[in-house]
C-alpha positions in Angstrom: 108.1 102.2 103.1 105.9 104.7 104.9 105.1 107.4 102.4 101.4 107.0 102.7 101.3 105.4 106.1 97.8 105.6 107.8 96.0 106.6 104.7 93.1 104.8 103.1 93.1 104.7 99.3 90.5 103.7 96.7 91.8 102.7 93.3 89.2 102.2 90.5 90.1 99.8 87.8 92.6 98.4 90.3 92.7 94.9 89.0 95.0 95.4 85.9 97.7 97.7 84.5 98.2 101.1 86.0 95.5 100.6 88.6 97.0 97.3 89.8 100.5 98.7 90.0 99.2 101.8 91.9 97.3 99.7 94.4 100.3 97.5 95.1 102.7 100.5 95.5 100.3 102.4 97.7 100.0 99.4 99.9 103.8 98.9 100.0 104.0 102.5 101.2 101.6 101.9 104.1 98.1 102.7 102.8 95.1 100.4 103.2 93.8 100.0 99.7 90.4 99.3 98.3 90.6 97.8 94.9 87.6 98.4 92.7 87.0 96.7 89.4 84.4 94.9 87.3 86.9 92.1 86.7 86.5 90.0 89.8 89.3 87.6 89.1 91.8 90.4 88.4 90.7 92.5 91.4 90.9 89.6 93.9 94.3 88.7 92.5 95.6 92.2 93.1 94.3 92.1 96.7 95.9 88.7 97.2 99.2 90.0 96.0 99.0 92.9 98.4 98.0 90.7 101.4 100.8 88.2 100.6 103.3 91.0 100.9 101.8 92.0 104.3 99.7 94.9 103.2 96.0 95.7 103.9 93.5 95.6 101.0 90.0 94.6 100.0 88.2 94.0 96.8 84.8 95.6 95.8 83.0 94.8 92.5 82.0 98.2 91.4 80.9 99.7 88.1 81.9 103.3 88.5 79.0 104.5 86.3 76.6 103.2 88.9 76.1 106.0 91.5 74.4 103.9 94.1 77.2 101.3 93.9 79.9 103.9 94.2 78.3 105.6 97.2 77.7 102.4 99.1 81.2 101.1 98.4 82.9 104.2 99.6 80.9 104.1 102.8 81.9 100.4 103.3 85.5 101.2 102.6 85.5 104.1 105.2 83.9 101.9 107.8 86.2 99.0 107.2 89.5 100.9 107.1 88.6 104.0 109.2 88.3 106.7 106.6 89.0 107.6 103.0 92.0 109.9 102.2 93.1 109.0 98.6 91.0 108.4 95.4 92.8 107.2 92.3 90.3 107.6 89.4 91.9 105.1 87.0 89.0 103.1 85.5 88.7 103.8 81.8 88.3 102.3 78.3 89.9 103.2 75.0 86.8 103.1 72.9 86.5 103.0 69.2 89.4 104.0 66.8 87.8 105.5 63.8 87.3 109.1 62.4 84.8 111.3 64.3 82.2 111.2 61.5 82.1 107.4 61.8 81.6 107.3 65.6 78.1 106.5 66.6 76.4 108.4 69.4 76.1 105.1 71.4 79.9 104.6 71.1 80.6 108.2 72.2 78.2 108.1 75.1 79.4 104.7 76.4 83.0 105.9 76.5 82.1 109.2 78.2 80.0 107.3 80.8 83.0 105.3 81.9 85.8 107.8 81.4 84.2 111.0 82.5 80.9 110.3 84.4 82.7 107.6 86.4 85.3 110.1 87.5 82.6 112.6 88.4 80.6 110.1 90.5 83.7 108.8 92.4 84.9 112.3 93.1 81.4 113.4 94.3 81.1 110.6 96.8 84.7 110.7 98.0 84.6 114.4 99.0 82.4 113.9 102.1 84.7 111.3 103.5 87.7 113.4 102.8 86.0 116.4 104.5 85.5 114.2 107.6 89.2 113.1 107.4 90.3 116.8 107.2 92.3 116.2 104.0 92.4 114.3 100.8 94.1 113.7 97.5 92.2 112.9 94.3 94.4 111.6 91.5 92.7 111.5 88.1 94.3 109.4 85.3 94.1 111.4 82.1 96.6 110.8 79.3 99.0 112.6 77.0 95.9 112.4 74.8 94.3 114.9 77.2 97.0 117.3 76.1 97.7 116.7 72.5 95.9 115.3 69.4 97.0 112.2 67.4 94.4 111.7 64.8 93.0 108.6 66.5 90.5 107.6 69.2 88.3 110.7 69.1 86.0 109.9 72.0 89.1 108.9 74.1 90.9 112.2 73.4 87.8 114.2 74.3 87.2 112.3 77.5 90.8 112.7 78.7 90.7 116.4 77.9 87.6 116.6 80.1 89.3 114.8 82.9 92.2 117.3 82.8 89.8 120.3 83.2 87.7 118.6 85.8 90.8 118.1 87.8 91.7 121.8 87.7 88.2 123.0 88.4 87.8 120.6 91.4 91.2 121.6 92.7 89.9 125.2 93.0 86.6 124.2 94.6 88.3 122.2 97.4 91.7 123.8 97.9 90.6 125.6 101.1 89.5 122.3 102.6 92.9 120.7 102.1 91.6 118.4 99.4 94.0 118.3 96.5 93.0 117.3 92.9 95.6 116.5 90.2 95.7 114.7 86.9 98.3 112.3 85.7 99.2 112.1 81.9 100.9 108.9 80.8 102.2 108.3 77.3 101.9 104.7 76.1 102.2 102.3 79.0 102.3 98.6 78.2 99.0 97.5 79.9 96.3 95.0 78.8 94.4 97.9 77.4 97.3 98.9 75.1 98.0 95.3 74.2 94.4 94.9 73.1 94.9 97.9 70.8 97.9 96.1 69.4 95.7 93.1 68.4 94.0 95.4 65.9 97.3 96.2 64.2 97.6 94.5 60.8 101.2 93.3 61.6 100.4 92.0 65.1 101.1 93.0 68.7 104.9 92.9 68.5 105.0 95.2 65.5 102.6 97.5 67.2 104.8 97.7 70.3 107.9 98.5 68.3 105.9 101.2 66.5 105.0 102.7 69.9 108.5 102.4 71.2 109.7 104.5 68.3 107.3 107.3 69.1 108.9 108.0 72.4 112.3 109.9 72.6 113.4 107.3 75.2 112.7 104.7 72.5 110.4 102.5 74.6 106.9 102.6 76.1 106.5 102.9 79.8 105.7 100.3 82.5 102.7 100.5 84.9 105.1 101.2 87.8 106.4 104.3 86.0 102.9 105.7 86.6 102.3 104.1 90.0 105.2 105.9 91.6 103.8 109.2 90.4 100.5 108.2 92.0 102.3 107.5 95.3 103.9 110.9 95.2 100.5 112.7 94.6 98.9 110.6 97.3 101.6 111.4 99.9 102.2 114.5 101.9 105.3 115.0 99.8 103.0 116.8 97.3 101.1 118.8 99.9 101.5 122.0 97.9 100.5 120.4 94.6 97.0 120.8 93.4 95.4 121.6 90.0 98.5 120.3 88.3 99.3 117.9 85.5 101.9 115.3 86.2 103.2 114.2 82.7 105.0 110.9 82.7 105.6 110.2 79.0 109.2 109.4 78.2 109.5 112.7 76.4 106.6 112.2 74.1 105.0 115.7 74.5 108.4 117.4 74.4 108.7 116.8 70.7 
């Protein structure tokens, strides 16, 4: 119950899916958690769930592509909770699913703004607070699609590959300051984002889920908590010698 006791964590996209599960598990393990999202209802519900269980949390409406909003939010979080030690860069979108030659520049740039620039801005403005704290852990949600191709979602693949390399490069920049940076690479996790993809399947959501189940050697997709516990590990001092690494949580998907 005390794996991240005394730490302050920011979770972007913390209202739903992996972000929500990560925020709840971090709070259960002793962290004060700032839930950031553009979905006010989902963000506040996540905070209410944490507080009902006796944890400490707060909600901030933040678009992670807005640098001024990110900077001011992080300052408020540090003032309210007494610092900032953990950043979970989870906010992201799937984007369009069509061949590269059919993707518009606007579609490409919108996805990169959220999935890559948002990670950059949050990292940029978390670092000064982590320096003051004397340590930090930045956990960037990439994907198995940051490791392998799958002939779908071209902008998403490219963005998650970018997040993987950003994590490694930043790990080298800040290693001597005891600020660790790692990426997490889930396979398909049944979240609202994935369920929305299922709505585009010609045979419906349930058929889509069965198709995804079959792609994993363990014969089922993952749950948000499968990723959240990996986030807790990387946020905790249990992983104090882990930086610049890729934590792959994929039910065997990339072992094929």
